[in-house]
N, C-alpha and C positions, 0 to 999 in steps of 0.2 A: 504492497499500501503508500503508494510515495504523498507524500504532505510539503507543505510550503511554513516557512516558517510564521511563527507566529498561530497555528491551527491544530484545530484540535482532531483525534485519534483518537477511534475506541475497540475495543477486542472484548471479549469475555475468557474466562476464566471457570470450566466447569470440571468436576470429579468425578473421582476420584484423583486428585493428586500426588502422588508416591513423592518421595522423598530422591528417589535417582530420577524424578520432572523434570526436575528446580534447574540442571543448569540447563537444557533444552527451552526450556519454556523462557532461563531469563535472559537468553540468548534472540531468540525472535524476538519478544521484546524491546530489546535494546535494539535491534533492527529496526522495526517502526519508528522507537524514539532519534534516531540518527537524522533523519532529517529535519529535525528541529520543529518537532509540534512540540506544543508552551504548554499542550491542558490533553493528559489520553484519562476519556471514561472506560471502565472497567468493569462492565457485565457479570456480576455475582451472584447471580440467578440461581444458577442450577452449578453451586461450588458447597460440597461439605463443609458445616462450619466443624472444623480440625486446626489442629495445631500444625498441620504443616498448612495448608490451605492459607493460613492467616502468617504464617511464615515467607511464602512463596505474595501472596500481596505484599510485606514487610521489604521485602528484598528489591521489585520491580516499582515500590514508592522511592529507593535509597539507587537504586539506577536511574530513574527518572529525575530528581531533584539532581543528580550529578549531571544534566543535562537540559538542566534549566525549563523543565516541565513536574506537570505535579500530575497525581494519581488519584484521582476522584471514582467512587465506586457510585455502579449502579444498582438499584433493584435488590440490595442485599436480605437478605431473609434474617429474623427477628434470629435465628438461634447462631448466624453467624455474627451478628453488630453484636453484644452481648457476649461474644466469646473478644472480641475485638476486643471494647471496653472492659472484660476483667482482666485482660493481658495487659491493660494500658496507654490500647496502637490507637481510642479512639482521634487524635493527636492527628497522628500520623494515617492516620486510612479512615480521611473526614467525604461523607457519602454530597 
């Protein structure tokens, strides 16, 4: 997906996500961010509320911030929002 500087990109994270999937997921999203997007909308409506998912989202946010971008969660299930808050990452992974 090509983007232009200052644009928004969108992608979805679906579950289950295994720890072994994290490097590939990270690499794919970094390629999307490489074109200079400033906002990344991440649909998590089909993501499980588990530690691996939250870890993946936090890593993606870190990569995005390093690229001058911010990830915002879309359609987060209540269970995932609760887990993110419990882990102290509500400000890191905003909706």
